[in-house]
N, C-alpha and C positions, 0 to 999 in steps of 0.2 A: 872399273869393274862393273858398276851398275849399268853404264852405257853399253858395255859389251853384252851383258846379259839381255838387256832390253832389245838390242839389235838382233840377237839370236831369235828372240820371240817375234819381233817384227818381220824378220825374213822367213822364219820357219813356219809359223802358223798359216799365213796366206799360201805359202808354197804347198803345204800339206792339203789345204782345202782345194787348191788348184789341181793337184794331182788326183785327188778323189773325184773332183768334178770332171776332169778329162777322161778318167777311166769309166765313170758312169755314162758320160756322153757317148763315148765310143761304143760301149755295150748297148746303150739304148738305140743309137742310130743303126747298128747292125741288126738288132732284133726287129726294129721298125721296117727295115728293108726286106725282111722276110714275109711281111704281111702285104699282100697285093690288093690294090684298089682298082676301081673301074675307070678312074680318070687320073690324069697326070697332076703333078704339083701346080703347073702353070694353069691348068683348067680349073682346079680348085680355087686358086687365087683369083682367077677371073670371075668366077661365080661369086666369091665373097665381095670383091670390089663392086661388081654390078649390083649386088643386093644392097649395097650401101650408097648407091648413087654415084659411084666413082668410075664411070665408063671412060672418063678422059685419062685415067692413069694407064700408061703403057707398061707392058710386061716384056722385059728383055732377057735373053739368055746370055750369060757371061761365063768367063773362064774361072777355074779355081774350084777348090773344095770347101763347101760351106762359106762361100764369100757372099752369100745372099744378103741383100739390104734394100731398104727403100730410100730413095733420094728425094727429099722434099723440095729441093731447088728446081728440079725439072719434072717432078711428079712421075717418076718411073719406078717400077718394081723390078729389081734386078736379081735374077735367080741363076745359080750355078747349074750346069748341065744336068747333074744327077737329080737335082730338085725340080728343075723345069720340066724334064722329060720323064721323071720317075713315076711309075705306077705303084707307089708304096706308101705305107703309113708315114714314114719319115718324110717323104717328099711333100705330101699334102699338109703335114703338120708344120714343117718349116715354112712352106709357101704361105700358109694362112697366118702364121705368126708375122711374117713380113707384111702381108696384106693388112694385118692389124695395125701396123705403124701408119699405113696409108689412111686407114679409117681415123686414127688419132689425129693425123694432119688435117683431114677433111672436117673434123669436128672441133678443131682447135683445142685439143686436149692439153690442159695447162702444163703438166710436167714436161710434155714434149716441146712445147713452146719455150719453156725455160731452158731445157736441155740444148735446144738448137741455138739459143742466145749464148749459152755458156761455151759452146764448142770453140770459138776463136781464142778465148782466154785460156781454156784448158789446153789447147795446142801450144800456146805460148808458154804456159806454165810447165808443160811436159818437156818442151824443147830447151828452154833457157832458165827455168826456175831453179833447178838444181845447180846449174853452172854458176848462176849469180850467187846462190847460197854458199857454194864452196869458195868462190872468190871473196865473198863477204867475210867468211871466217878468216881468210888470210889478211884482209884489211883490218879486221878487228884485232887480230894478234899484233899487228904492227902499230896500230894507232888508236885502239879502243873504240873505233867508230863502227857501230853495229848496223848502220842504216842499210848498206848494200845487202847484208845477210837477211835482214828482215824483209826487204823488197823481194829477194829470191824466195823466201819462205812464203810470202804472201801470194806470189805468182803460182807457186806449187800448190797452194791451197785450192786453187781453181780446179786442179786435177781431182782432188778429193771431192769437191762439190759436184763436179760433173759425174763422177762415179755414183755418188749418193742419189742424185736426181735421176740417174739412168736406171736404177733398180725398179722404181714403180712404172717407168715407161716400158721396160722389157716385160715385167710381169703382167701388165695390163694388155700388152699386145698378145701375149700367149693366151690370156683369158678370153680375149675377143675371138682369137682363132679357134679355141676349143669350143666355145659356144656355137660358132657357125658350123663347125664340123659335126657337132651333135645334132643341131637342128636340121642340117641338110642330109644327114645319114650317109655322108661320103665314107665315113668309117663307122663301124659298129662292132659290138662284141669285144673281142680281144684287141681290135685295132684302136679302140678308144684309150685303153690303158697304155698301149705302146706309144701313142701320140703324146699322152700326158707325161709319160716317163721321159721321153726325149726332150720335151719342152722344159720340164723341171730340171733336167740335167744341164741343159743349156743355160738356164737361169742361174744355176749354182756357179757357173763360170763367172758370171757378172758379180755374184756375191764375193767370190774370191778376189776379183780385181778391186772391188770396193774396200774390202778388208785391208788389202795390201796398200792402197793409196792412203787410207785414213791412218793406218798404223805407221806408215812412213812419215806422214805429216806430224804425228804425235812424237815420233822419235826425233825428228829434226827440231821440233819445238823444245824438246827436253834438252837436246844438245845446246841450244841457244841459252836456255835458262841456266844450265850448268856452268857454261862459260861466263855468263854474266855474274853469277854468284862468286866465282873465283877471282873476279877482277876487283 
């Protein structure tokens, strides 16, 4: 009964935060698209990169909606068509947020370095951590051997760690983008607030993912402790 109630909390709270974040993000992106700028998202990102001595970072246009990202392995800034070609507050805001990641990479921003190192283990934990944990519970029931379940739980812990370290990385990238946009006067007046709202909404989606990962880890740990006490 206790585990069932805990699971409802673990599943429900992050889902609620995620729904609120997605709703806010959709509204913020729509509002930001109504504010027109004099340059495109790609041009704003190029200015920010050049201002930080990152002329070597290439900007590519890619498919998809909000698939924008910076790739540290090949030093490319990849912007979706709406962001790359858009003359809107949303476009320049998202583009400069991603350029903020390039600046982090160029200055060896410590949380980004740690996040990049954590990516391989987080991928392993996400893909096989839960499977090993579930298999381990079966082994535990049959033989009282908990090692496999703990290994699965340990691997999944890297997912939570990745999400936790990802928060300061994303918030810092947004802060760098907002500072540049304010100094460069690419957006002003109402546009500043629209960019801020869009970036805060996007950040909340990362908060929801972090809450979900940490809550799930705590739930799995509780399940292990509960089973150990019953044996």
